[in-house]
TORLO-654611 format. One line per field, with one value per residue (C-alpha): residue number from 1; residue in one letter; x negated, y negated, z. Coordinates in Angstrom, 1 decimal. Each point is the difference from the previous one (the first is absolute). Layout:
// residues N
i NUM	...
aa a	...
u X	...
v Y	...
w Z	...
END
This chain:
// residues 605
i 1	2	3	4	5	6	7	8	9	10	11	12	13	14	15	16	17	18	19	20	21	22	23	24	25	26	27	28	29	30	31	32	33	34	35	36	37	38	39	40	41	42	43	44	45	46	47	48	49	50	51	52	53	54	55	56	57	58	59	60	61	62	63	64	65	66	67	68	69	70	71	72	73	74	75	76	77	78	79	80	81	82	83	84	85	86	87	88	89	90	91	92	93	94	95	96	97	98	99	100	101	102	103	104	105	106	107	108	109	110	111	112	113	114	115	116	117	118	119	120	121	122	123	124	125	126	127	128	129	130	131	132	133	134	135	136	137	138	139	140	141	142	143	144	145	146	147	148	149	150	151	152	153	154	155	156	157	158	159	160	161	162	163	164	165	166	167	168	169	170	171	172	173	174	175	176	177	178	179	180	181	182	183	184	185	186	187	188	189	190	191	192	193	194	195	196	197	198	199	200	201	202	203	204	205	206	207	208	209	210	211	212	213	214	215	216	217	218	219	220	221	222	223	224	225	226	227	228	229	230	231	232	233	234	235	236	237	238	239	240	241	242	243	244	245	246	247	248	249	250	251	252	253	254	255	256	257	258	259	260	261	262	263	264	265	266	267	268	269	270	271	272	273	274	275	276	277	278	279	280	281	282	283	284	285	286	287	288	289	290	291	292	293	294	295	296	297	298	299	300	301	302	303	304	305	306	307	308	309	310	311	312	313	314	315	316	317	318	319	320	321	322	323	324	325	326	327	328	329	330	331	332	333	334	335	336	337	338	339	340	341	342	343	344	345	346	347	348	349	350	351	352	353	354	355	356	357	358	359	360	361	362	363	364	365	366	367	368	369	370	371	372	373	374	375	376	377	378	379	380	381	382	383	384	385	386	387	388	389	390	391	392	393	394	395	396	397	398	399	400	401	402	403	404	405	406	407	408	409	410	411	412	413	414	415	416	417	418	419	420	421	422	423	424	425	426	427	428	429	430	431	432	433	434	435	436	437	438	439	440	441	442	443	444	445	446	447	448	449	450	451	452	453	454	455	456	457	458	459	460	461	462	463	464	465	466	467	468	469	470	471	472	473	474	475	476	477	478	479	480	481	482	483	484	485	486	487	488	489	490	491	492	493	494	495	496	497	498	499	500	501	502	503	504	505	506	507	508	509	510	511	512	513	514	515	516	517	518	519	520	521	522	523	524	525	526	527	528	529	530	531	532	533	534	535	536	537	538	539	540	541	542	543	544	545	546	547	548	549	550	551	552	553	554	555	556	557	558	559	560	561	562	563	564	565	566	567	568	569	570	571	572	573	574	575	576	577	578	579	580	581	582	583	584	585	586	587	588	589	590	591	592	593	594	595	596	597	598	599	600	601	602	603	604	605
aa m	k	m	a	r	g	y	a	g	k	i	l	f	v	d	l	s	t	r	e	i	k	e	e	t	p	p	d	s	l	y	k	d	f	i	g	g	s	g	l	g	a	r	i	l	y	s	r	q	k	a	g	v	d	p	l	g	p	e	n	i	l	g	f	v	t	g	p	l	t	g	t	p	a	v	t	g	t	r	y	q	a	v	a	k	s	p	l	t	g	g	w	g	d	a	n	s	g	g	y	f	g	p	v	l	k	f	a	g	y	d	a	v	f	v	n	g	i	s	d	k	p	v	f	l	f	i	d	d	g	k	a	e	i	r	d	a	r	h	l	w	g	k	s	t	y	d	t	e	d	m	l	k	a	e	l	s	k	d	v	e	c	i	c	i	g	p	s	g	e	n	l	a	r	i	a	c	i	v	t	t	k	g	a	a	a	g	r	s	g	l	g	a	v	m	g	s	k	k	l	k	a	v	a	v	r	g	n	k	k	l	h	l	a	n	e	e	a	a	q	k	l	r	r	e	h	v	g	e	l	n	t	p	r	f	g	k	v	f	l	e	f	h	h	t	y	g	t	a	d	q	a	d	q	a	a	h	n	g	d	a	p	v	k	n	w	g	g	i	g	v	v	d	m	p	d	v	s	g	l	t	l	e	k	a	q	a	n	v	d	k	r	y	g	c	w	h	c	p	l	a	c	q	a	s	l	k	e	g	v	a	p	y	g	y	p	a	g	t	r	r	p	e	y	e	t	q	e	a	f	g	s	m	c	l	n	t	n	s	e	s	i	a	m	a	n	h	l	c	n	s	y	g	v	d	t	i	s	a	g	t	i	i	s	f	a	i	e	c	y	e	n	g	i	i	t	k	k	d	t	d	g	i	e	l	t	w	g	n	s	e	a	i	v	a	m	t	d	k	l	v	k	r	e	g	f	g	d	i	l	a	d	g	v	n	i	a	a	k	k	i	g	r	k	a	q	k	f	a	v	h	i	g	g	q	e	l	g	m	h	d	p	k	f	i	f	f	r	k	s	t	l	g	a	g	y	k	m	d	a	t	p	g	r	h	t	a	q	f	g	p	a	n	f	q	t	q	l	l	n	a	v	g	l	c	t	y	c	h	w	p	v	p	d	g	n	k	y	v	r	e	y	m	s	a	v	t	g	w	e	r	s	l	e	e	l	l	t	c	g	e	r	i	v	n	m	r	h	a	f	i	l	r	e	g	i	n	p	l	t	r	k	v	h	p	r	i	v	g	r	p	p	q	k	g	g	p	l	a	g	v	t	l	d	i	e	a	q	v	y	w	c	l	g	a	m	d	w	d	r	e	t	t	k	p	s	k	k	k	l	l	a	l	g	l	d	d	v	a	e	d	l	w	p	e
u 128.7	-0.8	-3.1	-3.2	-2.1	-3.7	0.2	-0.4	2.9	-1.3	-2.2	-1.9	-0.3	-2.6	-0.4	-3.5	0.8	3.0	-1.0	3.5	0.2	3.2	1.0	2.5	1.8	0.1	3.0	-0.2	0.0	-3.4	-1.6	1.9	-0.9	-3.6	-1.1	-3.0	-3.5	-0.4	3.6	1.5	-2.7	0.7	3.8	-0.4	-2.6	1.9	3.2	-1.6	-2.9	0.3	-2.2	-3.2	-1.1	-3.6	-1.4	-2.0	2.8	2.6	2.8	-1.7	1.5	-2.4	1.5	-1.2	2.4	0.2	2.0	2.6	-2.6	-2.6	-0.5	1.9	-1.1	-0.4	-3.6	-1.9	3.0	-2.4	0.3	1.1	-0.1	-1.0	1.9	-0.1	-0.6	-3.6	-2.6	-2.2	2.5	2.7	2.7	1.2	-2.4	0.1	-2.6	0.3	-1.8	0.1	-1.4	2.3	1.6	3.0	1.2	-0.4	1.8	3.0	-0.4	0.0	3.5	-0.5	-0.1	-1.6	-1.3	0.2	-2.0	0.3	-1.3	-3.4	-1.1	-1.9	-2.6	-1.1	2.5	0.8	3.4	0.5	3.0	0.4	2.7	2.7	-1.2	-2.1	-1.9	-2.6	-3.2	-3.1	-2.8	-2.6	-2.3	0.3	-0.5	-3.4	-0.2	-0.5	2.8	-1.8	-0.4	3.5	1.4	-2.2	0.9	3.8	-0.1	-2.0	2.4	3.3	-0.6	-1.7	3.2	0.5	-0.6	-0.6	-0.6	-2.3	-2.2	-3.6	-1.9	0.5	3.8	-0.4	-2.1	2.7	-2.1	2.5	-1.3	0.5	1.9	1.8	-1.8	1.1	-1.8	-3.4	0.0	3.5	0.7	3.1	-2.5	1.5	1.7	-2.0	2.6	-2.6	-0.2	3.7	-0.3	-2.9	1.9	2.7	-2.7	1.4	-3.1	1.8	3.2	-0.2	2.6	0.8	3.1	1.4	3.4	0.9	1.1	3.2	-0.1	2.9	-1.5	-3.3	-0.2	0.3	-2.6	-2.5	0.6	-0.7	-3.2	-1.2	0.8	-1.7	-3.1	-0.1	0.0	-2.8	-2.0	0.0	-2.7	0.6	-2.3	-2.5	0.0	2.3	1.2	0.4	-3.3	-1.9	1.3	-0.1	-3.7	-0.9	2.7	1.3	-3.6	-0.5	-0.4	-1.7	-3.1	1.9	2.3	-3.0	-1.1	3.2	1.6	2.5	-1.8	-1.0	-3.7	-2.1	2.9	2.1	-2.7	-2.2	-0.2	-0.7	-2.2	-2.0	-0.2	0.2	-1.5	-0.8	3.3	-1.6	0.9	3.7	-0.1	1.9	-3.2	-1.0	3.5	0.0	-3.6	0.8	3.5	0.6	3.6	3.2	3.5	3.1	3.1	2.9	0.8	-1.5	-1.2	-2.4	-2.0	-2.2	-1.8	-3.3	-2.2	-3.8	-3.0	-2.0	-1.5	-3.6	-2.3	0.4	3.8	0.7	3.8	1.3	0.9	3.7	0.0	2.6	-1.2	0.6	3.0	-0.2	0.9	-2.7	-2.6	0.6	0.4	-3.3	-1.6	0.7	1.2	-3.3	-2.2	-0.8	-0.9	-0.9	2.7	-1.1	0.4	3.5	0.9	-1.4	2.0	3.1	-0.7	-0.4	3.3	1.9	-1.4	0.7	3.2	-0.7	1.4	-2.9	1.3	0.0	-3.3	-1.9	1.3	-0.9	-3.6	-0.3	1.3	-2.6	-2.8	0.9	0.1	-3.5	-1.4	1.2	-1.4	3.4	-1.0	-3.5	-1.8	0.8	3.7	-0.2	-1.8	-3.2	1.5	-1.3	3.4	-0.9	1.6	-0.6	-1.7	1.7	-1.5	1.1	3.5	0.4	-1.5	2.5	2.9	-1.0	0.2	3.3	1.8	-1.3	0.7	-3.6	-2.1	0.7	2.4	2.4	0.3	0.7	2.5	3.1	-0.5	-1.7	2.6	-0.5	-3.7	-0.5	1.8	-2.2	-3.2	0.9	-2.8	1.8	0.4	3.6	-1.5	-0.9	3.0	1.9	3.5	3.7	2.2	-2.7	-0.4	-2.9	0.8	-0.1	-2.8	1.6	-0.6	3.3	-2.1	-0.9	1.7	2.3	1.2	0.4	2.9	1.5	1.1	-2.7	-1.4	3.4	0.5	-3.2	1.4	3.7	0.6	1.3	-3.4	-2.5	-3.1	1.4	-1.4	3.0	2.6	0.9	2.5	3.4	2.1	-3.2	-0.1	3.3	-1.4	-3.0	2.3	2.2	-3.0	-1.1	3.6	0.5	-3.3	-2.1	-3.6	-0.2	-3.0	2.0	2.7	-1.8	-2.0	3.1	1.9	3.2	-0.7	3.4	1.7	-1.5	0.9	3.6	0.3	-1.9	2.3	3.0	-1.3	-1.1	2.8	3.0	0.8	0.3	-1.4	-1.2	-3.5	1.6	1.7	-3.3	-1.8	2.7	-1.0	-3.6	1.3	1.9	-3.2	-2.0	2.6	0.2	-3.8	0.0	2.9	-2.2	-2.8	2.4	1.5	-3.6	-0.3	-2.3	0.5	-2.5	-0.3	-2.0	-2.6	-3.3	-1.7	-3.7	-1.2	-2.2	3.0	1.5	-3.2	-0.2	-2.5	-0.1	-3.1	-2.6	-1.0	1.1	3.4	2.0	-1.9	2.3	3.0	2.3	3.1	3.1	1.4	2.4	1.7	0.3	1.6	2.3	1.3	0.4	2.0	2.4	0.3	0.9	2.4	-2.2	-0.3	-3.1	-0.8	1.2	-0.3	3.3	2.1	3.3	3.0	1.6	-3.0	0.0	3.8	-0.3	-2.7	2.3	-2.3	2.9	-1.7	-3.2	2.1	1.7	-3.4	-1.6	3.0	2.1	3.2
v 29.2	0.7	2.0	-2.0	-1.0	0.4	3.7	2.7	1.8	3.5	2.3	3.0	3.3	2.5	3.6	1.2	3.6	0.4	-2.7	-1.5	-3.7	-1.9	-3.6	-1.5	-3.3	-1.1	-1.7	-3.8	0.4	1.8	-2.9	-2.5	1.5	1.2	-2.2	2.0	1.0	1.9	-0.9	1.9	2.7	0.5	0.3	2.6	2.1	-0.1	1.2	2.6	1.4	2.1	-0.6	2.0	0.6	0.5	-3.3	2.0	2.4	0.1	-1.5	-3.3	-2.5	-2.6	-3.2	-3.0	-2.9	-3.5	-3.0	-2.2	-2.8	2.3	-0.9	-3.3	-3.6	0.1	-0.9	3.2	2.2	2.8	2.5	3.6	2.2	3.6	1.9	3.5	1.8	-0.8	2.8	-2.3	-0.9	2.7	-2.8	-2.6	-0.9	-3.0	-1.9	-3.2	-0.9	-2.6	0.3	0.6	3.4	-1.4	-2.4	2.4	2.8	-2.3	-0.9	3.7	0.2	1.0	-1.6	3.0	3.5	2.8	3.2	3.2	3.6	1.2	0.6	3.3	-2.0	-3.6	-2.2	-3.7	-1.6	-2.2	-2.4	-1.6	-2.6	2.0	3.5	2.1	3.1	2.1	0.5	2.1	-1.8	2.8	-2.2	-2.8	2.1	-0.8	-3.3	-3.3	-2.5	-2.2	2.8	1.2	-3.4	-0.4	3.5	-0.5	-3.3	1.7	2.9	-1.9	-3.7	-3.1	-1.4	2.9	-0.7	2.7	0.9	2.9	1.8	0.9	3.1	-1.0	0.3	3.3	1.3	-1.1	-2.5	-1.4	-3.5	0.3	-2.8	-0.7	-2.3	-2.2	-2.5	1.4	-1.0	-1.2	2.5	1.1	0.8	0.8	3.2	2.5	0.2	0.9	3.4	0.5	-0.7	2.4	2.7	-0.1	0.2	-3.3	-1.7	-3.2	-1.7	-1.9	-2.5	-2.0	-2.2	-2.9	-0.3	-3.6	-0.6	-2.1	-2.7	-1.8	-3.4	0.1	-3.7	-0.4	2.7	-1.7	-3.3	1.5	1.5	-3.3	-1.6	2.8	-0.2	-3.8	0.4	2.5	-2.4	-2.7	-0.3	2.5	0.7	-2.4	1.7	0.5	3.5	1.3	-1.3	1.1	3.5	0.5	-0.7	1.8	2.6	1.3	0.4	-3.8	0.1	3.3	-1.6	-2.3	2.8	2.1	-2.8	-1.6	3.1	0.7	3.0	3.1	0.5	3.1	2.5	-2.4	0.1	-2.9	-3.8	-1.6	-2.9	2.4	3.2	-1.5	-3.5	0.1	0.1	-1.4	3.2	-0.8	-3.6	-1.4	-0.4	3.7	1.2	-2.0	0.6	2.8	-1.0	0.5	-1.1	-0.7	1.3	0.8	2.2	-0.3	-3.7	-1.0	-3.7	0.7	2.6	0.7	3.1	0.2	2.5	0.2	0.3	3.2	0.5	-0.5	2.8	2.0	-0.6	0.7	-0.4	-0.4	-3.2	-0.7	1.1	-1.9	-2.6	1.1	-1.5	-1.3	3.3	1.8	-2.6	0.3	3.8	0.6	-3.2	-1.2	3.4	1.6	-3.1	0.0	-3.3	1.4	-1.2	2.3	3.1	-1.1	-0.4	3.5	1.5	-1.7	1.4	3.6	-0.3	-1.4	2.5	3.0	-1.4	-0.7	-2.6	-2.4	-1.1	3.6	0.8	-2.9	0.7	3.7	-0.9	-2.3	2.7	2.4	-2.5	-0.4	3.7	0.2	-2.8	1.7	3.4	1.7	0.8	0.3	0.0	3.7	-0.8	-2.9	1.8	-1.9	-3.4	-2.4	-1.5	-3.1	-3.4	-2.3	2.7	-0.9	2.8	2.6	-1.5	0.4	3.5	1.2	-1.8	2.0	3.2	-1.0	-0.7	3.3	2.1	1.2	1.0	-2.1	-2.1	2.9	-0.5	-3.7	0.1	0.5	-3.0	-0.7	1.8	3.3	-0.6	-0.6	3.2	2.0	-1.6	0.4	-0.9	-3.2	-1.4	-1.0	-2.8	-1.8	0.9	-3.3	0.7	-0.1	2.9	1.5	-3.1	-2.4	-3.6	-3.0	-2.5	-2.5	0.0	-0.6	-1.7	-2.8	-3.3	-0.1	3.5	-0.2	-2.3	2.6	3.6	1.5	2.1	1.4	0.6	2.0	2.3	0.1	-0.4	3.0	0.0	-0.8	-2.1	-2.2	-3.5	-1.2	1.0	-1.6	1.5	-1.2	-2.6	-1.4	3.2	-0.5	-2.6	2.2	2.9	-2.4	-1.2	3.5	1.1	-2.9	0.8	-3.1	-0.3	-1.8	-2.0	-2.8	0.0	-1.3	-2.9	-2.0	-2.0	2.1	3.3	1.4	-2.6	1.5	3.6	-1.0	-2.1	2.5	2.7	-2.2	-0.9	3.5	2.1	-2.3	1.0	-3.1	1.0	-2.1	0.5	1.4	2.7	0.8	0.3	2.3	2.2	-0.2	1.1	2.9	1.1	-0.2	2.2	2.5	0.5	0.4	2.5	2.1	0.3	0.6	2.9	1.4	0.0	-3.1	-2.5	-2.7	-0.9	3.2	-1.1	-0.7	-3.3	0.1	-2.4	-2.0	-1.1	-1.9	-0.9	2.4	-0.9	-3.4	-1.1	-1.8	-2.5	-1.6	-1.5	2.9	-0.1	0.8	0.7	2.9	0.4	0.8	2.4	1.5	-3.3	-0.5	3.4	-0.4	-3.4	1.2	3.1	-2.1	-2.5	2.7	1.9	3.1	2.1	-0.8	3.7	2.0	-3.0	1.2	-2.9	-0.4	1.6	-3.5	-1.4	2.9	-0.3	-3.8	0.6	2.5	3.0	2.2	3.3	-1.0	-1.0	3.5	1.7	-2.0	-0.3	3.2	0.3
w -42.8	-3.7	-1.0	0.2	-2.9	0.1	0.7	-2.7	1.7	-0.3	2.2	-1.4	2.0	-1.1	1.4	-0.9	1.1	-2.3	-2.5	0.3	-0.8	0.7	0.4	2.3	0.1	3.7	1.5	0.3	3.8	0.0	-1.7	2.1	3.3	-0.7	-2.8	-1.4	1.0	3.2	0.9	-2.9	0.5	3.7	-0.6	-2.7	1.8	3.3	-1.9	-2.2	2.0	3.1	3.0	0.6	-3.6	-0.8	-1.3	-2.6	-0.7	-2.8	2.1	0.7	-2.4	-1.5	-1.2	-2.1	0.6	-1.4	1.3	-1.7	-0.5	-1.5	-3.6	0.2	0.0	3.8	0.9	0.9	-1.1	-0.8	2.8	0.4	3.1	0.2	2.7	1.5	3.3	0.8	0.3	2.0	2.8	-0.4	-0.1	-2.4	-2.7	-2.4	-2.0	-2.0	-3.3	-2.7	-3.5	-3.0	0.8	2.0	-2.7	-2.8	1.9	0.1	-3.7	-0.7	1.6	3.6	3.4	1.6	-0.6	2.6	-0.3	1.9	-0.5	-1.0	-3.6	-0.8	-1.9	-0.2	-1.7	-0.6	-0.3	-3.1	0.0	-3.4	-0.3	1.9	-0.9	2.4	-0.5	2.0	-2.0	0.5	1.9	0.2	-2.2	2.6	3.1	1.6	-1.8	1.8	0.2	-2.5	-2.5	0.5	-0.8	-3.1	-1.2	0.4	-1.8	-2.9	0.0	0.3	-1.0	1.3	1.4	2.4	3.7	2.5	3.6	0.7	2.5	-0.1	1.2	3.6	-0.4	-1.9	2.9	2.5	1.9	2.5	-0.6	-3.8	-1.8	-3.2	-2.5	-2.9	-2.3	1.1	3.6	1.1	2.7	1.9	2.7	3.3	1.4	-2.0	-2.8	-2.6	1.7	-0.3	-3.7	-0.2	1.9	-2.7	-2.7	-1.4	-1.4	-1.3	-0.9	-3.3	-1.0	-3.2	-0.4	-1.9	1.6	1.0	3.5	0.1	2.6	1.5	-0.8	-2.0	-0.1	3.7	0.6	-2.3	1.6	3.5	-1.4	-1.2	3.4	1.9	-2.1	0.5	3.7	-0.2	-2.0	2.7	2.6	2.8	2.9	-1.6	-3.4	-3.0	0.7	-3.5	-1.3	3.0	0.2	-3.8	0.4	3.2	0.5	3.3	1.5	0.2	3.8	0.6	1.5	2.2	1.2	1.1	2.3	1.2	1.4	-2.8	-1.5	2.1	0.3	0.6	0.0	2.1	2.7	-1.0	0.2	-3.4	1.2	2.1	-2.0	-3.5	0.2	-3.7	-2.1	-3.1	-1.9	0.6	-1.2	-3.0	-1.9	0.5	-0.8	-3.3	-1.0	-2.4	-1.2	-3.7	-0.5	2.0	-0.5	1.8	0.3	-2.4	-0.6	3.3	0.1	2.8	-1.9	3.0	-1.4	-1.8	-1.7	0.5	-2.3	0.3	3.4	0.8	1.3	2.1	-0.3	-3.7	0.0	-3.6	-1.6	0.5	3.6	2.0	2.4	3.7	1.8	3.6	1.6	-1.9	0.7	3.8	0.0	-1.7	1.3	3.6	1.1	-1.0	0.7	-3.7	-1.7	-3.4	-2.4	-2.8	2.2	0.9	-3.7	-0.6	2.9	-1.4	-3.4	1.4	1.9	-3.0	-2.4	2.2	1.4	3.7	2.4	0.6	3.5	1.2	-1.8	1.5	3.5	-0.3	-1.1	3.0	2.3	-1.5	0.5	3.7	0.4	-1.6	2.1	3.2	-0.9	-0.5	-3.6	-1.4	-3.4	-0.1	0.1	-2.5	-2.7	0.7	-0.1	2.7	0.9	1.9	0.5	-3.0	-2.1	-3.3	-2.0	2.6	0.1	-3.8	0.1	2.6	-1.8	-3.1	2.0	1.6	-3.3	-1.4	3.1	-0.1	3.0	3.0	-2.1	0.1	3.7	-0.4	-2.9	2.2	2.2	3.3	2.2	-1.8	-0.4	3.7	0.8	-2.4	1.3	3.7	2.5	1.2	-3.6	0.9	2.1	-3.2	-2.1	-0.3	-1.5	1.0	-0.7	-2.3	-2.3	0.0	0.7	-2.3	0.2	2.3	3.8	1.9	2.8	-2.4	1.0	-3.1	0.4	3.8	-0.8	-2.3	0.7	-2.2	2.9	0.7	-3.7	-0.2	2.7	-0.7	-3.7	-1.9	-1.8	2.8	-0.4	-2.7	-0.1	-2.0	2.6	3.3	2.4	1.0	-1.9	-1.7	-2.0	-1.6	-2.3	-0.9	-1.0	-1.9	-2.1	-0.7	-0.9	-2.5	-1.8	1.0	1.1	3.3	-1.2	-1.6	2.6	3.1	-1.5	-0.9	2.7	-0.5	-1.7	1.1	-2.1	-3.1	1.0	0.5	-3.2	-2.2	1.2	-0.8	-3.5	-0.9	1.5	0.0	3.6	2.1	3.3	2.9	1.5	3.1	-2.2	-1.7	3.3	1.2	-2.9	1.3	3.4	-1.6	-1.7	3.2	1.7	-2.9	-0.1	3.8	-0.1	-2.4	2.6	2.9	-2.0	-0.4	3.8	0.2	2.8	-0.8	3.7	0.4	-2.6	1.7	-0.6	0.1	2.8	-2.4	-1.9	2.9	1.9	2.8	1.3	-1.6	-2.0	2.0	-2.7	-3.3	-0.8	1.6	3.3	2.8	-2.2	0.7	-2.1	2.0	-2.6	2.5	0.5	-3.8	-0.4	2.9	-1.2	-3.6	1.0	1.8	-2.8	-2.5	2.4	0.1	3.1	1.9	0.7	-3.0	-2.4	-1.5	-1.5	1.9	-1.6	-0.1	-1.9	-2.5	-0.6	-0.4	-2.7	-1.8	0.8	1.2	-0.9	1.9	3.0	-0.1	-0.2	2.8	2.2	-0.5	2.0
END
C-alpha cells in the first residue's frame, strides 16, 4: 500500500524542558492503522509514555492531532484532537475542536504536534510553514484567550491561527480547556491544565503548503453531493439552513421538557421543576445575535457572535452564542431561564478557558449543596446560591474561572469539590470517574435504544455524550480520527458512504467501510489499553443513581424509567471480546487488531 495523500506526512515533537524540537516522518503503517486524531495520539502516547506519570508533570505528553480529512474538501473537515493523560480522571484524555487551527497546522506541514517537559517560563510555540520555534510568552501570561489570540495575530500576522489557554489553565484548574477562534473549545478531560502545567500558553501556526489529494476532482464532487443532501428537508426542516440560523441549541427548550436534557443537577423533572423554558427557546437564543459564521470551509456555519450584552450581564460584543451543551449546563441543570445570564457564563468560560459542561454541572452541584444547608453564604462569599438565581449563577461562575474564594474549591470538578466540602456533599456530586456528564440523559427514549449510558461509564474518557460503548463506538472513533465533525454525518441517509468515499478520494487508499470500522475498533482498544495500564478498570467506576433512575422519577416523560446499564455493559463487553470482570481485551482480539505489544503487556507469558 503506497503512502496516502491528504496527510502532511510529518509529526513534530517538542521538549519544553530541553527546548529540543525535532520532526519525524512516520511509517505508512502508523497512518494506515490509526488514521489520525485520538487514534494516532493514543498509539504514540502508549508507545512513548510510561504508566503512572503525573498528569501535571513533565513526563505527560500533550498532543494536538489532525486527521487525513482535516483541511480537505470533505464537509466538516475542520477538526483536531488534543490528547494527554487527563488530570481530571487520571486516565486517557482527549478533546475535540473545530475552528481553523487543524487545517492550518496541516498547511504548515504537520499532521500532529506532541509536547513534553515543562518550560521554566511561559512560552508559546510558533510553527511557520514548516519551521518551529519556542518563543517567550511572558507578555501573554495572565491574558484571556480572546486577548491572547488578538495579541498573537498582531505580533505575528493576521493569517496566524492559534490554540491557547486562559488564566484557568494557567492556574491548573482541572476542568480547564483549550480554546481557538474565541470560543471553539477542546473542552473535555481538563487538558487546558496540562498545557498550563507546561507553561505553554499557546501554539500558533501559519502555513501555505498545499495538501496533495489522490483525486481532487472526486473529492470536490463528493462535497457538492453531500451539501446537496444536507440542503434537502430533513426532520421537517432544511438541515443546513436551519442550523446555520439557530446553531446547535435549536432544541434546548424541548430537551428540558421531553427528558433529553438533565434538570436540576440530574435530580429534577423539567415539566415540574422548570415549567417555564422560555429562556431556552430559539427566539431567546437568537435575540442578541450579531452575525453568523462557521469553522474552516464548513457549509453548516452553525456558530454566531452576539451584540453587547444587556445589564446586568455586560458580556462584550463578539461573544460566541452558547451551544446546546452550554445552554443546558447553565440552564436546565441550574433551573435558570435567563438567556442573557447563560451567554454571560459562556463568555466567562470561553475567556478564561473552562469547559462549560463541567462548569455548569459544578454550579448546579453547589446550588444543591446550598439549598440543603451543606454550604452557607459564609462559604459562598455572600452569594445566595439558589435554584434559578441567574445573577448568583454568573457571580459564582466568575469566581470559579478565576479560582477566587469558593470558586477555588469548585475549579477542579465536582468530585474533588465534594471531597473538600465534606458534610455529605458527595450525595449531590454527579460525575463518573471524576468527569461531569454531557447534557443528554441516557434514560431518554432515544438514548435508551443506544449504549450512551454504558458509554458514560465505560469509555476511556467517561461522561462523554459523543461516545457510546461497544461496537457503536467504532464509528465515533473513526469520525474523530479522520477529522470530521459528527454534525453533518448523522443527518444524511448514509453518512458512512461519505466517510469511505472521502477517504478514498483524499488518500488514494481503497478501503472498505468494514476496514475503516476496524480502525475505529483498533482505536477503541488502544485508548482502553491506556487506562488499563494506568490501573483503571471502568467497571469499578460508580454511577450516580440519578443517572440511571434509581429510584425512577415519579412524573414527567421519564416516570418509572430505570436504565439497565449493567445489561448494556455486559452485552458490549461480550460483543467486543473483552473480559467481563477485568475488561481486558482478549489476546486473540488484540493480535487480530495488530496490537501485539499491547497483547504482550496485558497477557504476559
